[in-house]
Residue, then its C-alpha position, 0 to 999 in steps of 0.5 A: x674766591x671760588x669757594x666764597x662766591x659758592x657760599x654766597x650763592x648758596x646762602x642767598x638761594x636758601x634765604x629765598x627758599x625760606x621766604x617762599x615757604x613762609x609766604x605760602x604758609x601765610x597765604x594758605x591758612x587764611x583761605x582754609x579759615x575762610x572756607x571753614x567760617x562759611x561752612x559754619x555760617x551755612x550750618x547755622x543758617x540751616x539750623x535757624x530755618x529749622x528752628x522757625x519751621x518748628x515754631x511755626x508748626x508748634x504754633x499752628x498746632x496750638x491754634x488748631x488745638x484751640x479751635x478744636x477745644x472751642x468747637x467742642x466747648x461750643x458743641x457741648x454748650x448747644x447740647x446742654x441748651x438742647x437738653x435743657x429745652x427738651x427737659x422744660x418742654x417735657x415738664x410743660x407736657x407733664x403739666x398738661x397731662x396732669x390737667x387733662x386728667x381732670x377733664x370731665x371733673x364737675x365744677x364746685x365753687x370753693x372745691x379742691x378735689x376731683x370730686x368738684x373743683x373750681x377754676x383757681x383750685x384746678x390751676x393751683x392743683x396742677x401746677x403744684x402737683x406736676x411742677x411744684x409751682x406754688x400759686x396763690x388760691x384765687x384767680x385774681x391773685x394768680x394773675x399777679x404771678x409770673x411774666x405778662x405775655x402778649x396773646x400772639x407770644x402764647x405757648x403751652x402752659x401759659x395761664x389765661x385770665x378772664x373777666x365776667x364783668x368786661x374790664x372788671x376784676x379777674x374772675x377766671x383762669x384757665x391753662x393754654x392747652x395748645x397753639x396752632x400754626x394759625x394762632x388758634x389758642x385752646x385752654x383747659x379750665x374748669x367752667x361753671x356749666x360743664x366742669x373741666x373742659x377745653x375751649x378756644x379763645x376764639x369762642x364767642x363767649x370767652x373771646x370777649x372776657x379774655x383780659x391778658x395772659x402770664x407765664x408762671x413757668x419760664x425757661x429760665x426759671x425752670x433751668x434755675x430750679x433744675x440746677x438747684x435741685 
């Protein structure tokens, strides 16, 4: 009888012990799993932030490179425009240097050389020699060339046309030699009285005879010609 009771007591105790172990095992396992999951989630969050930061840095770097490249191209374009303007100004100076080399050359109607030259032959020779611009032989035909320019917009190298008969046929032409800050225009031409000389549009003789002005060599035309050559 005592043995049975002892056996029974031992069996119950063993069963309860096993249930306690199983319970502890089952409960402790999810706790470890949850901790591991939380750790992985934190790591994933950190990696995601790093990736976003890296993306922003890459985008910002790309934008900065674009800005720098844009400014570089802009500076190149500005430098090219400045260079073109300098070349054009140099060409106008070449024209005037050639024209001034004729100063004192006597006037000769129909003349085309430095021994004697008329107004239109003078302009034709100067532009042909120094700028490669092919102009017609007579002043009336030269007046049909180029772009018409207002008197207030005159620049060195422009052509000024005159009529000895008021509003009649164009009979004289000259090359603008200078325009000062006050707007006084001086031009170089072959005059019947004194040959190749410099006069002013404010002159009492030439002022009233002035008709209009033309620009036969513009910046755009020069740039196109320069690009082709």
